[in-house]
C-alpha positions in Angstrom: 0.0 0.0 -0.1 1.5 3.4 -0.9 2.2 5.8 1.8 0.4 9.1 1.5 2.7 12.1 0.9 3.8 13.9 3.6 2.9 17.6 3.3 5.3 20.6 4.5 5.4 24.3 4.3 8.3 26.1 2.9 9.1 29.5 4.4 11.9 32.1 5.1 12.6 32.1 8.8 14.5 35.6 8.7 15.5 38.4 6.6 18.3 37.3 4.2 17.9 33.6 5.1 17.3 31.0 2.5 13.7 29.2 2.5 13.5 26.0 4.4 11.1 23.2 4.4 8.8 22.4 7.6 7.1 19.1 7.8 3.5 19.2 9.1 3.9 16.9 11.9 1.2 16.3 14.4 -2.3 17.8 13.9 -3.7 20.2 14.7 -0.4 22.0 13.2 -0.3 25.6 15.0 1.4 28.7 13.4 2.1 31.6 15.4 4.5 33.8 17.4 4.2 31.7 20.4 7.4 29.6 21.2 5.2 26.5 21.8 3.7 26.7 18.1 4.6 23.9 15.7 5.8 26.7 13.2 7.1 29.9 15.2 7.0 33.0 13.1 8.9 35.8 15.0 7.2 38.8 14.0 5.0 41.3 16.2 2.4 41.3 13.4 1.8 37.6 13.8 -0.5 36.7 16.3 0.7 34.1 19.4 -1.5 31.3 17.9 -2.3 32.9 14.2 -3.7 29.9 12.4 -3.7 26.1 12.4 -3.8 23.3 9.9 -6.0 20.4 10.3 -6.7 17.1 8.8 -9.8 16.9 6.4 -10.3 13.6 4.5 -7.3 12.8 2.6 -5.9 16.3 2.8 -5.6 19.4 5.0 -7.4 22.6 5.6 -6.3 25.8 7.3 -8.4 27.9 9.5 -7.6 31.4 11.4 -7.6 31.4 15.0 -9.0 34.8 15.5 -5.5 36.5 14.7 -5.5 40.2 14.7 -3.9 40.6 11.1 -5.5 37.6 9.3 -4.8 34.8 7.3 -5.3 34.5 3.6 -4.7 31.7 0.8 -3.9 32.7 -2.7 -4.4 36.3 -1.9 -8.0 35.7 -0.6 -8.8 36.5 3.1 -9.6 33.3 5.0 -13.1 33.1 6.2 -13.7 29.9 8.3 -11.8 27.0 6.9 -10.2 26.2 3.4 -8.9 23.0 2.0 -5.3 23.5 0.9 -4.0 22.1 -2.4 -0.2 21.8 -3.5 1.3 25.0 -4.3 -1.2 27.2 -2.4 0.3 30.5 -1.1 -0.7 31.2 2.4 0.0 34.7 4.1 0.0 34.5 7.9 -0.4 38.3 8.6 2.6 39.6 6.2 4.6 36.3 6.4 4.5 34.1 3.2 4.5 30.3 3.4 3.9 27.8 0.5 1.9 24.5 1.2 3.6 21.5 -0.5 3.2 17.6 -1.0 6.3 15.4 -1.4 6.1 15.6 -5.0 7.0 19.4 -4.9 9.0 19.9 -1.8 12.3 19.6 -3.2 11.4 22.1 -5.9 10.5 24.6 -3.2 13.9 24.8 -1.9 15.2 25.9 -5.4 12.4 28.4 -6.0 13.2 32.2 -6.1 11.4 34.6 -3.4 10.9 37.7 -4.8 11.3 39.9 -1.6 11.9 39.4 2.0 8.7 38.7 3.9 9.7 40.9 7.1 10.5 43.9 5.0 8.2 43.8 2.0 5.4 41.5 3.4 2.5 43.8 2.4 3.7 43.9 -1.1 3.9 40.3 -1.2 0.5 39.7 0.0 -0.7 42.5 -2.5 1.1 40.9 -5.3 -0.4 37.4 -4.6 -3.9 38.7 -4.3 -3.6 40.8 -7.5 -2.3 37.9 -9.7 -5.0 35.6 -8.6 -7.7 38.5 -9.2 -6.3 38.8 -12.6 -6.3 35.1 -13.6 -9.7 34.4 -12.0 -11.5 37.3 -13.6 -9.6 37.3 -16.9 -8.6 40.9 -15.9 -6.4 41.7 -19.0 -6.7 43.8 -21.9 -4.6 43.7 -25.2 -3.0 46.7 -27.0 -1.2 46.3 -30.4 2.1 47.8 -31.4 2.5 48.4 -35.1 5.2 47.1 -37.0 6.0 48.8 -40.4 8.5 48.9 -43.2 11.1 51.6 -42.5 11.6 52.9 -45.8 8.0 53.1 -47.0 5.9 53.1 -43.8 3.7 50.1 -44.8 2.2 48.3 -42.2 3.4 44.5 -41.9 1.9 43.3 -38.5 1.3 44.1 -34.9 2.7 42.9 -31.6 0.4 42.1 -29.0 1.1 43.6 -25.7 -0.8 42.6 -22.5 -2.0 45.0 -19.8 -3.8 44.2 -16.5 -7.2 45.9 -15.7 -6.8 46.5 -11.9 -7.7 49.8 -11.1 -5.8 49.7 -7.8 -2.4 48.6 -9.0 0.2 50.1 -11.4 2.2 47.2 -12.4 4.0 47.4 -15.8 4.2 44.2 -17.7 7.7 43.4 -16.5 6.8 43.4 -12.8 3.5 41.6 -13.4 5.3 38.8 -14.8 7.7 38.7 -12.2 4.8 38.4 -9.8 3.5 35.7 -11.8 6.6 33.9 -12.2 7.2 33.9 -8.5 4.0 32.2 -7.9 4.3 29.7 -10.5 1.7 31.4 -12.6 3.6 32.9 -15.7 2.6 30.4 -18.1 -1.0 30.7 -17.0 -0.9 34.6 -17.3 1.0 34.3 -20.7 -1.8 31.9 -22.2 -4.5 34.1 -20.8 -3.0 37.0 -22.6 -2.7 35.1 -25.7 -6.4 34.0 -25.4 -7.7 37.5 -25.1 -5.6 38.6 -28.0 -7.3 35.9 -30.2 -10.6 37.4 -29.3 -9.2 41.0 -30.5 -7.6 40.0 -33.7 -10.7 40.2 -35.9 -10.8 43.9 -35.1 -7.4 44.7 -36.3 -6.9 46.6 -39.6 -6.9 44.3 -42.7 -3.6 45.4 -43.5 -0.7 44.0 -41.4 -0.9 40.2 -41.8 1.4 39.2 -38.9 0.4 39.2 -35.3 3.6 38.8 -33.0 2.7 36.7 -29.6 5.0 36.8 -26.6 6.2 33.3 -25.3 7.2 33.6 -21.8 10.7 31.6 -21.2 8.9 29.5 -18.6 6.7 28.0 -21.4 9.6 26.7 -23.5 9.8 23.6 -20.9 6.1 22.9 -21.3 5.6 20.1 -24.0 2.0 21.5 -24.7 3.3 24.8 -26.1 3.5 23.8 -29.7 -0.3 22.5 -29.8 -1.4 25.6 -27.7 0.3 27.8 -30.4 -1.2 25.8 -33.2 -4.9 26.4 -31.7 -4.0 30.0 -31.4 -3.1 30.0 -35.1 -6.1 28.2 -36.2 -8.2 30.6 -34.4 -7.0 33.7 -36.4 -7.8 33.0 -40.0 -6.0 35.2 -42.5 -3.3 36.0 -40.3 0.3 34.8 -39.8 1.3 34.2 -36.1 4.8 34.9 -35.1 6.1 33.3 -31.9 8.4 35.5 -30.0 10.8 33.9 -27.7 13.6 35.8 -25.7 17.2 35.4 -26.9 18.0 34.1 -23.3 16.2 30.8 -24.1 18.1 30.1 -27.2 19.8 27.0 -26.1 21.6 25.3 -29.1 21.4 25.7 -32.8 19.9 22.2 -33.2 17.2 22.8 -30.6 16.2 26.2 -32.3 16.3 24.3 -35.8 13.9 21.7 -34.7 11.6 24.3 -32.8 11.6 26.3 -36.2 10.8 23.4 -38.2 8.0 22.2 -35.7 6.5 25.7 -35.9 6.7 25.8 -39.6 4.9 22.6 -39.9 2.2 24.6 -37.9 2.3 27.5 -40.2 3.7 29.6 -37.4 6.8 31.8 -37.9 9.5 32.4 -35.4 11.1 35.7 -33.8 14.0 36.1 -31.6 12.9 39.0 -29.2 15.0 41.5 -27.4 18.3 40.4 -29.5 21.4 42.1 -28.2 20.1 42.8 -24.5 22.4 39.9 -23.3 24.9 37.7 -24.7 23.4 37.3 -28.3 23.8 33.9 -29.7 25.4 34.7 -32.9 26.4 31.1 -33.8 22.8 29.8 -33.2 21.6 32.8 -35.3 23.8 31.9 -38.3 23.0 28.2 -38.0 19.5 28.3 -37.0 18.0 31.6 -38.4 14.8 32.3 -37.4 12.1 34.1 -39.7 12.8 37.5 -37.6 15.3 39.1 -35.0 14.1 42.0 -32.9 17.0 44.2 -31.9 16.5 45.2 -28.3 15.5 48.8 -27.7 18.7 49.2 -25.4 20.7 48.9 -28.7 18.3 51.5 -30.8 18.0 54.3 -28.1 20.1 57.1 -29.1 21.8 54.9 -31.8 22.4 58.0 -33.9 24.9 59.2 -31.1 26.7 56.0 -30.6 29.2 55.0 -33.3 30.0 51.8 -31.5 26.5 50.5 -31.5 26.1 51.4 -35.0 28.9 49.2 -35.9 27.4 46.5 -33.7 24.0 46.8 -35.4 25.6 47.1 -38.9 27.4 43.8 -38.3 24.4 42.0 -36.9 22.1 43.1 -39.8 24.8 41.8 -42.2 24.6 38.4 -40.5 20.7 38.5 -40.5 20.4 39.6 -44.2 22.9 36.9 -45.3 20.5 34.3 -43.4 17.5 35.8 -45.0 16.3 37.0 -41.7 13.9 40.1 -41.1 15.3 42.7 -38.9 12.9 44.7 -36.8 14.4 47.7 -34.7 12.4 47.9 -31.6 11.8 51.1 -29.6 12.3 53.7 -32.2 11.3 57.0 -30.5 13.0 59.8 -32.6 13.5 60.8 -36.2 17.2 60.5 -35.7 16.9 56.9 -34.6 14.6 56.0 -37.5 17.1 57.5 -40.0 20.2 55.6 -38.5 18.3 52.3 -38.1 17.2 52.6 -41.8 20.7 53.4 -42.9 22.3 50.5 -41.1 20.1 48.2 -43.0 17.1 47.4 -40.6 14.2 46.8 -42.8 11.4 47.0 -40.0 10.6 48.8 -36.9 8.4 49.5 -34.1 8.1 52.5 -31.5 6.5 55.3 -30.1 7.6 57.4 -33.1 5.9 55.1 -35.5 2.6 54.5 -33.4 2.1 54.1 -29.7 0.4 50.7 -28.5 -3.3 51.2 -28.9 -6.5 48.9 -28.9 -7.5 47.0 -32.3 -10.5 49.4 -32.8 -8.1 52.5 -32.4 -5.6 51.0 -34.9 -8.5 50.2 -37.4 -9.6 53.8 -37.2 -6.3 55.1 -37.8 -4.8 52.6 -40.5 -8.1 52.4 -42.6 
């Protein structure tokens, strides 16, 4: 007879210390500031006996013990009792815990914690609550940034950019995905944004065949990614879907060739995003060229005043053109940057100078 997995909690005991695993042994398992608690959290904001975990059927539930600052699960204040599931985020006042069963316990120790609970606990709690609010309520909207031919201004496509719809938060996209990543929800958030994009695509201008969709690095390890992208492409008839992957996940030429072949079999194109932001994989670029390379806006910003970056971009463009790769300059904001990028051989571009991100309807009114 198989033994039931032993549950545990992962938490960081003090500022600057690494997360540890605390087995849930003996029930009820009490959490609080009291030295006699099963898990002692040394913070004045935690009540002496704050919450407890109890057995319910084959699993466990948590309940608050009348604490002063409350208990929450996945960002929702705890009222009464709530069953716990693997990976649930529990906040005891401002201290963050994660509930695990044996299958995920080892993974907990290698996870990255965003902030120290003692110093930024309120932010952690709000961030957790906000991510779950977004995912449960589909609280995202999509804006599109136009991509054009730099010489003629002809519209060739759009990059879909996700934004949250919370009225009491000001996260930019990078911060939003950072929070989601810390909670193991980046893949879910990325797919939600693509699903909402599909709903908006029919409202885009008829010109601009391509729709560029971002793929979060965490999705590259998901075996269902290709099928999910294929369904997305099928839901956008008359458009060509371009999967954007960050240059940091480019592993090897062989792996990238295989990825491009599998995407092409599904009539999906491939773009390397933010190229030049880190250690650009020039060998992989030459041996496994994508359909497009998007030059990082850090290369493009004030490029007209940087001869060294001009030399770098010119060299990159030559490699890409020899491989028949379309070059997109990101973040063009001035006429001088536009002129310089065009002179260096960049065929395509996007940025505030060309068009600010806008809804499908607003773009249709502009381009048609």
